[in-house]
Each structure stands twice: as C-alpha cells, then as structure tokens.
N, C-alpha and C positions, 0 to 999 in steps of 0.2 A: 373184715370188705374194704377197708379204706387204705389198707396195705395192698391189695391187690388191686382195686381199681389205682395207686398212685404207680405201681409196678408196668401196669398197662399203658400207663400215659407215657412212662417214661419210657418204654418199648416203642412206643409209636414215636417219639421224639428221638431217639437215636436210628429206627428206621427212617424217619427224613432227614436227617443227616446223611447217613447213610446214601441215599436218593442222591443227596444235590453234591456230595464227594465224588460218587460213580458218574455222573454227569461232566460236574467239572472238571472229571478224569478221563473221559471221553471225549471232551471238547479241546482239551489239552493236547492229547495226544492225536485228536483228527486234524488240528488246525495249527497243531503249534507251527509248523512249516511256514505256513501262511502268514503266521501271526509273525516269525521273525522274518520274512522275505518283508513282510510288511512295513515292521520296524526299520529294518536295514536300507527300504526304497526311502520312507522318508529321513530318513537323519543321511544319508545322500543326496537328497533333494535340499535338506535345507543346506549342508555345505555347498552344491551347485548355487541357489539363491543366495549366499553372501559372498561368491567368488562373481556372479552376473551382477550385483549390486554394484561391489567395487569396477567392476570393469565398465558400466554404463558412468559411475559418477566419473572416471579417469578419461574416458573417453568426450565428456562434457568440459571436463576442465581445458581437456586440449583444443576445442572447439572455442573456448570463451564460452560458454555458456552459463548464464547466469547464475549463482550459487542457489538462491531460494531453488527455483527451476529445475536444473541439476537433482537436486536434494528429491525433488520430488517425483519426478522422472525415475532417478534411480530405488526409490523405495518402494513406488509401483510397482518396477516389473519386479523388485523381489516378492511380494504380496502376491503377483500373478505366478511366479514359478511355483512359490508355495503351496498354492490353491491348486495347482494340476499337479504338483508331488502326492496332493491328500487324498484326490481323487481316483491318481494311479493306485494307492496306500489301500482304500476301500474298497478297490475293485479286485484285488488281491484277495482282499480278505471274502470275499463275497459278495458283498453288501453293495446291494444296486442303491446310485449316488443319483438316480434320475430324481425320486422326489426329495431326496437334499436339496439338488440345483433346483427343482422349483419352487422348495421353501423358501432356499436361499434369493430369488427372483423376486418372493412376492414381498418378504421382508427389504429388500432392495429397493423395489419401489415405492412401498410404505415408507422407509426410511427419506428417499428421494421428496418425496409427496410434504412431510414434516419439516424436512432441513433444506427447504428450497429456499430458503434467503441466504443460508449458509453457501448452500452448492454454487449458485448464481455469483456468491462473492470469489469463491475458487474458480472457478473458469475465466470473471473478469480478472482475477489475476494473472492467471497463466495466458491472458490476453494482453496484461500489460508487460507482464517481461519478455512475452516475445516480441511485441513490438518496440517497446521501450520507447514510449513517449517522454518521458523522464526518467532520470534516474537517480542517484542519493547525492545530495548539496545544491539539485535546480529548485531554483524559486518557481511555484508555481502555485495558482489562480484556477480553484476548482469549487464550484455551486457556491461562489460569492467569498470562499474564505482562501487568504492567503499564507503563504510559509513555503518554508525551507524544508525539500526530500529528508525526512530522516531515517527512516526503515522503508523497504516494499518486501510486503510477504501476501502469501498468497490471498490471506483473506483479508486483507489491511491496509493502507496506508498509512504510514503517521508521518506528521508534519511537526513543525516546531517555527515560534515565531519570535520579534525580538525580544517580547518578555517572556521568552523561554515555557512557554506554554505548549503541552502535548496535544497535539490535532489529529484524532482518529476519524481515520475516513474509510469506510467501508467500500473494495474494489466495485461493488454492481454501480454505485455512486459516481463513478467514474469514467466508466467505458460508457462510449455514445454519449457524453458531453462534451458541453467546449471548454476546453484546456487551453490556460495560457502557462506558456513555459516565459521567463527569465532569463533563464540559468542561475546565475550567480548574483544578478543586480535586480532591481528596482526605479520605476521611472518615478524619478519628482517631476511636477508639475507647478508652476506658480503663475501669476502675475502678475506685476507691478503697474502702477498708473506715475506716471512723469508730467507734470506741465505740459502745456503747448508752447510756452515760450522758450522752454528747456531744446537742447539738441540731440533728438534719439539718437544720430549713430554715439553721439560722445556716451548717452549713456549705455549703451549697449557695447561699447568697449570696454566701461566701467565694470560691466556685471562679469562680461565673459574673464577679465583679468581678475576678478575676485573667483569666480568658479575653477581658473588654471592655476588659481593657488593652494588649490584643497586637494591634497594629494588623494584622499577618500574617493573625491570624484570620479567616475571612469572617463579617461583619457578617448577611448577610442569603443564607442563611437563618441565624439567633441558634444559640450553641451552645443545645444542649441535656442538662439535668443533673437526674436525680432518684434515687429508691432504685431501686436494680435487684432486690434479692435482701437476705434476711436469711439471715446467717451463723451459724455455730458461736461465732463470737469476735467480730463486727461487723456491723454495717449497711453494705450496698455499695451506693456511689454509682457507678450509670452516667453517663461521660461521652460525649458524642458531639458535636465542631465540625470544621468544613472549613480547611484551610489549601490553600495553593497547591500543586501537584504540585511545581514544582522544586525548593521548600523543604518539600516531606513533614518528612523527619528532621529536620532542624534547628528548626524550629519545634514541631514534637511534642514532641522533646526538651528544649525550652525551657520548653515550657508545662507539661512535666508537674515540672518542680523547682520553678517561680514556685507551683504551686499546691502543692508538698511544703509550700516556704517558708511560704506566708498560711496554710496550716491550723497551720502551729506557733506561728506569731504570734499565732493567736487562740487559742490554748488549747484547740484541739482534735487531741483522740488519735487517731493512727492505730495499731490493736491487731496484734500480732502473733500466731499462733494458740496456744490456748491449750487445754489439756485435763485434766480434775480425773480421777488416779485413787484411788478409795479401796480400802484392803486389808482384807479380812474375815477373821478370824481364827478360828479351828475350836472353838469353844464346846465343842464336846461331848468 
C-alpha cells in the first residue's frame, strides 16, 4: 500500500511539472516575439537615453550652464527617456501600464510628503543655481552666519570661515532670506577717540597713511576715515576699510596695532573716559 501511495504521489508531481513545463512552453512560443521585441526596444532605449544625456550635458557646457545644474538636467532627461521606453516595452508585452502609473503616482505623492524638506532644498538649489546670487569664492552673510562659499549643490550650500570651519546651510534657508554678498572681502569697522586738544585732520592723515601702507587692505574702495561723533571725553573717529575674508581677523588686529602706534608716534593722545565731580557744601 505504501508503495502504491508513493507512486501515485510521484505521478501527481510529474503531472504538475509537466503542466508547468507545457504552460511555459506555450507562453514562450506565443509571446517569444513580444518578449524579444520588448527587450530590443528597452536596449535601444537605454542607448538613446545615454546619447540624449551626453547631448544635453554638452549643450549646457556650450551655454555656460552651472555644472551642478547641467548634471541634474541631463540625468533627469535620461531618467524620463528610460521611463518612456519602459512604458513602451511593457505595452509591447501586452501589459497595461495604467495601474502601474497610478501606483507610481501614489508612491510619488507619499514620498513627496515624506521628503518635503529635502525636495524644498532641491527646489531652492535649482533657484540658486539659476539666479546665481553668489558663486564659489564669494563672502556671504546668511542667517547670521558669515563665510566664504566653498561649494553649491542642489541640496545645500557649504561655507568656510577663517578658522577653517565647515558650515553647511540647507538651501531652503537661503532662498527668500536677506542675503549679504561682499564677494571676496569683509568690512572692518572701528572707532578711535582722540583728545579735543589734538588736530583731527592730522589724526585722519596719520591713520590713512597706515592703512595705505598695509598691502592686505583693499585700495578700491579706499578706506574711509572721518569724525564719527563728539564724545564726552574725546572726538571719535570712525574707520571703515575692506580686507580679504580669509585673513579678516589677522589683518584687522594688525591694522589696529599699527594705527595705535602711529598715533602715539605722532603725539596724538587717545584719552580715557574722564568725569569731573564737584562737592557742594551746605552753607546753611
């Protein structure tokens, strides 16, 4: 009995395998041309997508489009061509793409909601690359952060400062905000008080000569020095000059020291705050 049962089970399995084989054979015979045609279409589509990507990249280079944006556009066009070819290939196989498109649309909507912040960064990155409010090497002030533009990508902008810190700012925090671009320089603002008994014109000439002698201080625009205010104990001279961003603090501190020494050598006094106090006695 056991042998008979085993033989029957083997026969059933053989019949099932034979049925699967027959179904596969019929499928290959019936749809072989469609499968072959779909494969040919897809392979040709990949080749066309690659050619279109190279053509778009070369066109962007010819028209001086930003490297990041040109790469994004060429890759996007390549993906669109591949998707179109895949839809055509599936249609060749007789597979309806309508449910597939609907599913992709639903997934895209869900992914868009989940990655809203990231997508907004990419959209802002495209805006920055197209409008070019700054380029690599410019000195900018964004969200209270000052630094030199090191890299501009679709998702973020990277800055560096004099200490070598790497500052990463998401692009959505740049577009639509107030942006200061001083290109390769930063403004130094200082104030020095001199005595009322000294000649302010002599002090201004002395300070101007010091700043002119410093190579790192920008000559165009030239430094501006003048009377800023009249204090209780001194005439306050305002000083404004531009220095390279990468050497901002080094040049600023050096210039301050040289200006102080020059005023001392010229006999110009930098007074300290003074206050006169009078005591009134009770005569009654």
